[in-house]
N, C-alpha and C positions, 0 to 999 in steps of 0.2 A: 354507868360502869358495868352493868350486867353484860352489855355487848362485848366489853373488853375481856371479861372473865370467860365468856363463851369462846372468844377467839384464842385465848391463852391455853385452854385445855387441849385442843388438837395440836397446837404448836408444841406444847410440852411433850405430848405423846410422840410427836414426830422426832423431837430432839432425843428422846429416850431411845427410840428405834435406831436413830443414827449413831448414838453413842455406843449402843450395844453392838451394832454392826461393825464398828471400828475398834471395839475393845481389844486391847492387846493382851494376850495370855502370857504367862511367865516364860514360855519358850520363844517369844518374840513374834508370834503370828496372831493375827486377829481371829476372833471366833468365827467370823464369816468366811475367812479364807480357809480355816480348818474344816468347816462344814463343806465347803466346795471341794476340797481335796478328798474328804471322806466319801463324797457321793460317787467317786470313781471306782469304789471297791465294794464288792458284795460277794459273800461266800455262803454256800449251803453246807451245813455241818452234818456228817454222817458217822456213826460209830463203826469202828472196825470190829471184826468178830474174831473169836478164837474157838477152835473145836476141842472141847474137853468136857468130860463128865465129872471132873474133879472139882472140889470146892476151891475157890481162889485163895491163894496164900497172901499174907500181908507183909512177910519178911522172909529172909533166907535162913536156913540152918547154917550155923557157923562154927568154926573152931572155938572150943570152950574159952580160950584166952581172949576171944573177941566178943563174947556174949554181951557184955555191958555196952558195947558200941555197935550192936547188931544193926541199928538203923543206918549208920554210916556205911557199913559193909554192904547193906542191902540197897544202896542208893543208886545203883546203875543196873542196866540190863534191858531197858526198853529200847527197841530199835525198829526202824521201818525203812523199806526201800521200794521204789516204784520202777518198773521196767516192763519190757515186752517179753514175758516169760513163756507165754503160750504160742508165740509166733504168728499172731493175727495181724501184725503190722502196726499195732498201736501200743504205746507204753502205758498199759492200763491194768497191769497186774501188781498186786501189793504183797510184799513179803514182810511179815509183822512178827516181832519178838515180844512176847508178853510175859513179864516176870511172874505174874500171878499164877501162871500155869507152867512156867519153866519150859516153854516150847516155842516152836517156830511154825507159823501158819502162812500158807499162800492162798490168796483169794483174789477174785476179780474186784476191781475198784467199785465201791458202793453205788456209783451212778450207773453201772451196767453189770450188776452182780449176778445175773442169771446165766452167765456163760458156762459156769461149772461150779461144783460145790467146793467150798473151802476145805483144805486138807492140811495135815501136819507133815513136816519133814521128820522122818524117823532115823536117828543116828545108828540104831542097831542094824546089823549084828556087830558093828564096831564097838570098841570099848567105850562104855558110857554108863555112869552111875550117878547117884544123888550128890556126889561131891563136885559135879560139873554143872554149868549153867550157860545157856546161850546169851551172848551179849549183842549180837548184830548179824545181819545177813547182807551179803554183797553179791548181787546177780552178775554173771559174766560167763562167757563161753570158754570154759576151762580147757576143753580138749579140741577147740577150734573145728567143730563139726557143723556149725550153723545153728545148733540148738542152744537155748539159754540155760545155763546151769546156775547153781547157787552155792556160794561159799558161806559157811556159817562159822563165826569165831566165838570162842568160849572163855569162861573162867574155869580153870581146873583141867584143861586139856588143850591140845593143838587143834587148829582149824580142820573142818571137814568139808570136802567138796561133794555136793550132791549133783551127780552127773545125770543129765536128762537123756533118756533113750526113748524114742518114740515106740510105745507099746502097741502090739497088734490090736486093732479094733478102736484105737483112739484117733479121732479125727483131728486135723489141724485146727487150732483155736480152742481145743478143750484140754484140760489138765487133770491129772490125778496123782496120788502118791506113788502109784506103781511105776511112774515114769522116772523117778529119781532114785538113784543108787548111791549110797554113801561111800566115799573113798578118802583115805588118809592123804593129806597133802604134805605134811612134814615127814622127814626121814624116819622119825620115831615118835611115838606118843609120849608126851611129857606134860607136866603141870605148867602150862602157860596161863597168864591172866590177861587176855587180849581185850582191849577196849576200842580198837580202831583198826581198820584194814582198808586198803585201796589198791586198785589195779594201776599199773604204770609200766611202760617199757623203759626200764632203768638203763639197760646197756645198749639200747639202740639196735637190737637184732630184729625188730619188727614184731616180737611176741610179748605178751603182757605178763609182767612179773607181779608179785604180791608184796606190798609193804605192810609189815605187821608192827603195831604199836602195843607194847605190853605195859602192865601196871605193877602189880605185886611181883615179888621176886619169883623167878622160876623155881619150881620145886616146892613152893609153899602149899599149905593145906588149909586155905582160907575157908572153904565150904565143907570141911570135914568135921562134923559134930563129934566124931569119935576119936579125934586126934589127941595124942598124949603130949605133944610138943607144941608150944606156943609159936605164933608167927610175929614177925616184926613189922612195924609201921615205918613211915618215912623218917629219915634222919634229920630233916629240917623242914620248916614251913616255907622256906624261900630259896633253898639251895640244895635240894635233895637229889642225890645220884645213886640211890641204892634200890631202884626199882627193877622190874623185869627187863630182860634184854629185848630191845627192838631188833627186827631182822628184815632182811630182804629174802624172799623166796624166789629164786631165779628160775625162769622157765627153761626146761630142757626137754628134748624128745628122745626117748629110749629107742633101742634097736627094733623093738616090736611096735614102734610108732605110738606108744603110749606117752602121755605128757607127765613129766616128773618135775619136781622142784628141788633145787639145790639151795641150802641155807647159807646165806652170806652174812657175816657179822659186821657190826658197825663200831666205830671208835667208842670207848667207854663213856666219855663225856656226852656222847650223843645217844648211845644205846641204852643207858641205864636211868634216863629220866622217867618220871611217872607219867607216861603218855596217855592222854585221853582223846586226842584227835590227830588226824593226819591230813595234810594237803599236798597234792602233787600238781605241778603245772610247769610248762616251759616258759621261764621268765626272761630268758635272754635270746630266744629265737634260734637255738641250735637243735631243736627237736629232741633234746634230752631233758626229762622233767626234773626240776628242782623239787626238794622235799621240805615241807614244814612240819615239824613235830610240836604240837601244842602240849606242854607238860604241866602237870599239877606240881605244886610245891617248888617251883624253880623256873629257871630261864627256858624259854622256848628255843628251838634250834631250826635254823634255815640252812640247808645244804645245797651248795652249787654242785651240780652233777657233771663230773668230768670223766665219766666212765667210757670204756671201750668195749667192744663186743666180748672180748675174753677177759675183761677186768672191770670190776665195779669199784669206783673211786669217787670220793666226795671231798669238797673243801668247805669248811665251816665259814659261814658269813655272819658278820656283825655290822650293825648300823653305826653311823658316825654321830658324835654328840658335840653340841656346842656348849658354851659355858653356862647357858640357861636351860639346858635340856635335862630333865630328870632322868636318872639312870633307867628307871623302868619304862621310859618312853623310847629307849634305844633298842632296836630289834636285836634279840639275842642276849640282852642283859637284864631283862625284866625278872622280877621276883614274884610274879603273879601266879594265879591258878588257872593256867590255860586249859580250856575245856571244849573249844570249838574253833574251826578254821574254815573259811571259804574264800575263793578267789572271784574277782569280778572287776570290771573296768568302771570304778565308781566315778571318776572324774572325766571319763570319755576322752582319753588321749591315746588309745591304742596300746596301753600297757596294763598288765594285771596288777590290781591292788589286792590287799588282804584285810579281812576283818576277823578278829579273834575275840572269842568270848572268854571272859574271866569272871571272878566274883566282883560284882559292881553294885551291890546293894547299898542304898543310901545310909542305912543304919547298921552296917556290918563292917566288913574289912575296908570299905572305901577304896577298893582298887578301881581299875578302869578297864573297860573293854578297849581294844586297840584297833585302830584303823591305819594300817601302813599304806600310804599312798606313794606310788612309784614316782621317782624323779625322772625316769626315762634314761638315766645314765648307767645302762646295764654293763658297759665296759668296766665299771668299777668292780664288778663281781670277780674278775680275774685277780684283783688285788685283795680279795677277802672282804670287800665292803658290800654291805647290803644297801642298795640305793633307794631307801624308803624314808619317808618322814611321817611321824605319828601325828594324825590329825583328828582323832576321835572327838576331842572337845570342840574343835572348830565345826565339825560336822553334826554335832548333837548326838553322837552315837556312843558316848563314853559311859553312860549310866543306864541301868535297868534293874537287874536283880542278880541272883546267882545264876550266871549264864552257862548254857551248854551248847548244843548244836545251833548253827545259824546258816541261813541261806541268803545269797544275794540274787534276786530274781526280779524281772520286770513284770509285775502282775497286771498292769493296765496298759502295757504296750506303748507308753509315751516316750520310750527310749531312755528312761532314767531308772536305775535299779532301786527296788525296795529292799528292805532288810527285815526278815522274820527270824525270831530268835526263841529258842526253848529256854525256860528258866525254872527256878525252884529247886529245893534240895530235899528236905525232910518235912513231911506234914505231920504236925502234932498239936498239942495243946499248950505246952510250956516253952516259951522262948529261951533257947539255950545259947544265944549269941554271947552273953557275958562270960559264961564258962568256957566257950571256945576261944574267946579272946585271951583268957588267962593262959590257956595252953599255947596259943600262938605267940604270946609275948614272953613265955617262959624259956628256960634253957633248952636248946635244941637237943642236947644229949638225953633228955628225958622223953622226947617225942617217940622214939622207936619202940618204947615199952608201952603197950596199950593200957597197962594198969594205971598209968598216969593220966589217962583221958577221962573226961566227964562221962556221966551216965547218959547214954544216947540210945534208949530203948524204944521200940515201935509203939506208936499210939500216944506217947507222952511228949517226947522231945520234938521241938520244932525249930528248924533253921530255914528261913525264907520259904516256908511251905504254903503260903497263901497268896502268892503273887500271880499276875497274869503274864502271858507271853506277848512281848511287844511286837507290833507291826509298824516298822519305821518307814515313813514316806517323806521324800525330800520336798521341802517347800520352796517357794520362789526366792526366799532369802538365802538358800543354799544349805540351810540346816535341816536335819531330819527331825520329825516329830512322831511320837507314838500315837497311832490312830486305832489301836486294837479295840478299845472299848467303844470308839465312835462307829466302827463298822460291824459291831455285833460278835466279835470273836475274842472278847476280853475276859471270859470266865477264868477264874483262878485254876491253874493246873500245876502239877509237878511234872515237868516234861524233860525229854532228853534228845531225841533225834527228830530231824525234819527231812522229808523227802519231797521234791518238787517234780512236776511233770505236767504236760498237757495230755491228760489221759484220753480224752475224746477227740483230740486233734481238731479242736474248734478254734485254735489260735490263741487261747489264753492259758496261763499257768495255774494249775491246781496244786494243792500240797496236802501232805499228811503229817500229823504230829504224834509221836510215840510218847505216851505218858507212863510214869512209874507208879506201879501198884494201883492203877485205875484204868478206866477205859481210854483207848486211844481213838483218834478221829481223823477222818478224811474231809478236807474242805474243798468242795467243788466251786470253781470260780464262775459265778453267774453275774459278773459285772455288766451293766448296761453299756459301758464304753466300748466302742468298736473301732479302736485305732488299728492301723495297719501293722503287720508283723512279718517276720521271716523265721521259719522253723526248718531246720535241716537235720536229716538223718544221714550221717556220713558213714558209709559202709565200705568194707574191703572184701572183694570177692575171694572165695576159697576155691582152689584148684581150677581157676579160670583166669586166663590172661586177658585184660582189657587194654587195648592200645590207647583208648581215649576215655576220659571221664564222662559218665553218662548222668544227665540230670533228668529225673523223672518226677513230674508234678504228682502230688498225692491224689489218688482216686480211691475212695473208700471201697469200691467194688472191683478194682483191678490192681491188685498188689504186684509189684515187680518181683518175679520169682527167680532170684539168683542166690545160690547158697553163699552167705556172707556173714561177716562179723562186724561189730561196731569198731570204728577207727578210734579207739581210746587214745587220748593225748593229742589228736589232731587239733590244730588251732584255725580259727576263722577270723580274719580282720575285715570288718565292714567299713567301707568309705561312704560317708554321707554326702548328699549334694553340697553341703556347706564346706566340704573338704576335711572335716573331722573324721577320725578313725576310732572304731570301737572294737575291742577284741573279746572273743569267747573261745571255749574249748569243749571237746567231748570229754566229759567228766568221768573219771574212773572210780569214784566213790569217796570224794573228799568229805571230811567232817568227823563227827564223833560216832553216832550210831544211826544217822539218817543219810540215805543215798539217793541222789536225784537220778532221773533217767538220763540216757546219753544224748538227748536232743540238744542241739545248739540253737538258742533262741535269741532274737533281737526284736525289741519293740521299735517301730518306725514312726509312730505318731501319725501325721497326716501325709506322709510320703507315699505316693501311689505310682511310682515309676521305677524303672530298673535302677538297681544300685550295684556297686562293685563289691565283690567279695574276693579275698585272697585266702586260699586254703593251703596249709602246709601240713604234711604228714609223712610218715614212713610206711612203706608197704610191708608185706609179710616176709620180705627178704632183708628188711632194714634199710632199703634204699630211700633217700629223701626225695620228696616231690613237692612241687609248687604249682598251683593252678589259679589263674585269674578268670573270674566269670562275671558277666553282667546278668542280673537275675531280678525278676519282679517279686513283689511281696507275695507270700503264700507259703505252702508246705511242700517240701521236696525231699525225695530220696536222692542222694548223690552217691553213685557207685564210682569210687575212686579208681583210677587206672593203676596198674602195677607193672607197667612196662619198665624195662631197664633204662636208667638215665641218671 
């Protein structure tokens, strides 16, 4: 019998290995399959810097009426954007808003940080004091001179445009504070509380307008510790329309050729939501961007853009519901706490889908993130119908924590989008969810008075303050699973904005995460996977007529020297050898406080031959164009023609 025992030992061990290998986890994927997926992702974490000799703060100074909820008031302000600010041809400059120092820093991406010294954007000599605080930065060529400027939006004042002027003695590729001069963008300085901003050509004239999403009421004194009058909170936890006014700042050029902006108001049921994130994309193919406002404390809003050059006009869209459809799963009727929005072709059918972050903590409000998947029936928009079906549960994207910014990006170039999300609210020692639930379930008429709110002071109160940021990867089953901890980026953080870019133009996407009241980080993609890809820099020439579109393969040593701007809002539809189509766009700043670079990226997997792309855009005269190209995998600058047609 000894020989039988000796035989059974290795057999038993083998069976255990087999069982472990096929063990099915709660998300429906085996541990072996999960490990295999995780092996395709690897990131190198680097801290972002901030230039200041001051001691870091842990909370904001607030209106005395809000002192006992200071942590709540202090819960936003971390932001990050990645773009080519220094003009070296690479989207490798980081604009970072750090609430600890109440300032905005521009620095080279940490993987190539020796190009210039980090510096701060100084809003003075414009009106600026301690009752104001930056909430995010949005790079963009404000005056269309070919140099990248930076728009900074604030609590306590209107946005400022930092216009870049090449200073004498500064070489191309280097940056300093002396290059940026602050300019007012609104018609008058006022108390706005802006939490999101994005570029988009709203009226189709070829020039980029600014969409502004505001939060607290205009004229409030939220950050004024010397205020003698109290401020009001929201009127409802699920149907509040007493927030600040959202606006369109419409591009105009004055007689002296300076760029000005004209304020355009929106309908009250759209303009006065408590907006935390904005998305803009051409959803029906007419080259006019639709707008998605992700609102706290009430329904989000999707607007069909029916504007003309001399008139801004929108139609409110709402989803259709069946007898078994929950109200909050219908687009435009949710009662959730919208805090992030991004567009991407999740199901690879050639139409934009939308992913929206809400509060979806398992032991909190039990809301749901929202994945609105296009049905492709865009003609329904003319009838006021949003042709989308909510499928977050089916996709495995409905739960995480207290969600904020989110980005849909293909990090391993397999052609399938990953989802990275910023989460967390207030970090402290005492869980305050029970007290917050009491407020949420109470009478809405009490909500606007901050005295009825629980004690939420810094260092003590905790609301989803110790969670990690999920990194969702789609498995073969079709469901997404969170691999954040499996790939080494699962440390707990309280985060807000996410910016993505291929900063070194090596073909894979990197990202930065802006954290609230703590260090923020840049994650360099160092994955061993070498799938094929297509990266496009779509540009519009300035003061130069091109009869034909020019496609220039990227060469690190020979940049194409034509004065140009990014073709914000242009769409690219990729046709795969299988016949499937996938769509992407030149992003103008979608989301909460994280702004991706304007690169258009497609993962191609093992495809190593020419693929067809269809580009649609408007030139600087507002004329529509379409171009079909056959192009090999790689990185290209595409200088779009601007001939009349």
